[in-house]
C-alpha positions, 0 to 999 in steps of 0.5 A: 500500500502506497501513499495514494492508497492511504489517501484513497482509503482515508477519503472513502472509508472515513468521510462518506457515511458521516458526510451523508449524515451531514448533508441529510440534516442540513435542512434541519439546522438548529442551534446548540441544544445546550444553549437553546435550552436556556433561551426562549424560542427564537420564533417569539422574537420579532424579525426586526429585532433579530436583524440589527444594523451595523453599529457605530462601535463594532459590538453586538450587545443582545440577550443570549436568546437573540441569536444571529440571523443566520442561526435564526429560523425564519430569517432570510440569512437562515434560509439562504446561507448553508454551511458546507457539511462537516462531519464533526467526529472524524474531522476532529480526529483527522484535522485537529489531532483529537484521539479516536476514543475522545472524538467518537466516544467521550467528546471532551474535545468540544468542551476543551475547545470551548474553554480554550476559545473562551480564554482566547476571546478574552485575551483578544478582546483585551488586546484589541481595546489596548492596541486600537484605543492606545490605553494601558494594558492594565485598564482592559486586560483580563483580571483575576475574575476572567473579565475585560473591563474597558472604558474610553477615554480614560478619566483624566487621560488622553491618547497622547498621554500614553504615547508620550510616556516612555514608561507606559505599558505597551499595547498587546500585540494582536496580530497573532490573536485576531485576523486583519479584517477584524482588527480593521473594523475596530480601527476604522470605528475608532478613527471615525468616532474618537472625539465623539464617543464615550465607550463602556464595555465590561464583559465576563464569560459565565458559560460557553458552548462549542457549536460546530467545526467547518472543514472543506477537507484537504483545501485551505481557505485561500484555495476555496476563495480563489476557486468558487467551483470547489464548493459547488462541485463537492456540494452539488446542490446537496446531492454530491456525486461521490465518484467526483467528490472522492476523485477530487479530494484524492487527486488534490491530496496526492498532488499536495503530498508529492509537492510539499510532503503534506496536505494543508486544510483550513479548519473553522470553529464557532463557540457561543459564549454567554457573558455577564456584560455591561455596555454603552456608547454615548455621544460625548457632546449631547449625552445621547445613548447611541448603543446599549440600554438607556440610563445607567448601564446595567449588567445583563446576560448576552451571547457572542458567537466567536469564529476561529480559524487555523490551518492544519497539516496532515503528513503520511509516514513513509513506511508501513503502517503509514500512519497519518500525522496531524500537525495543528496550527494556531487558532486565530479569531476571525470574526465576532458576531458576524461583524466581518461578514455574515457569509463565510468562505465555507458557506455554500 
């Protein structure tokens, strides 16, 4: 058995049954049962309340029972945006390096991912506030209570004060934590409203739920975005032609193995984080509340859907028994509550 045979075995035996299951149930999409159990029925919320305009400050502050439109039955987004079917357990094994027993029996990898991603969410949020708003790290950094507390401007301080102080704490490096498009949204909002807005954001995660993995096996995000026919051919309007699917995956994998000795795959994952949060944006001149509740800001439980991505490598040993070795990359936050884009690269 050579590497080509290993790839063929991988694509045919490991993927088909689970892939069929995912395609079959695409029309019955629902939010995480654990998260939904704590929420009121989505259908009871008016559609105009579910679809919010892009905020002045890029932050979505909604009750935990008001999900994003693409996850809410009855919305246009829910009906038109369909994710590429991704078998969770086998793909966690293949592309995340999760042990077989945990992937298929225990399921602890989902809990571990949600916990680690919740921590990364806090770190990334503290980093973006520190970096973009040029405030000392200590004023927004995660504290002992695992919370981010941020206000702008700081009382009795200005941006110039921090920039002129050689001994001031330097903003956190966010380039490895958050994607460039997400960074630019916060930077653009600050540039256009730095003199007009007074911002308060305090958030403390209290619970998180792993939602889903999204994978187009053996393809990277760049490859999928460069060629829209990849998703169309593999998905085929929900009726995949299996010979075409397997031949496409196998030929691409073998070509990559021969050229680079590994196959790269971009993995996306979403986690729903419920936070105790206080948020308000006020017009500095008029005192009018632009975002958040009227009056004094109060703490309420809100939900945030955070999207992560990483690129993983698969290698095949040169000798029998030709084990497949997974080399996970580093997770990066690419979106929060669909601020960057409602439709992702893995959406049909």
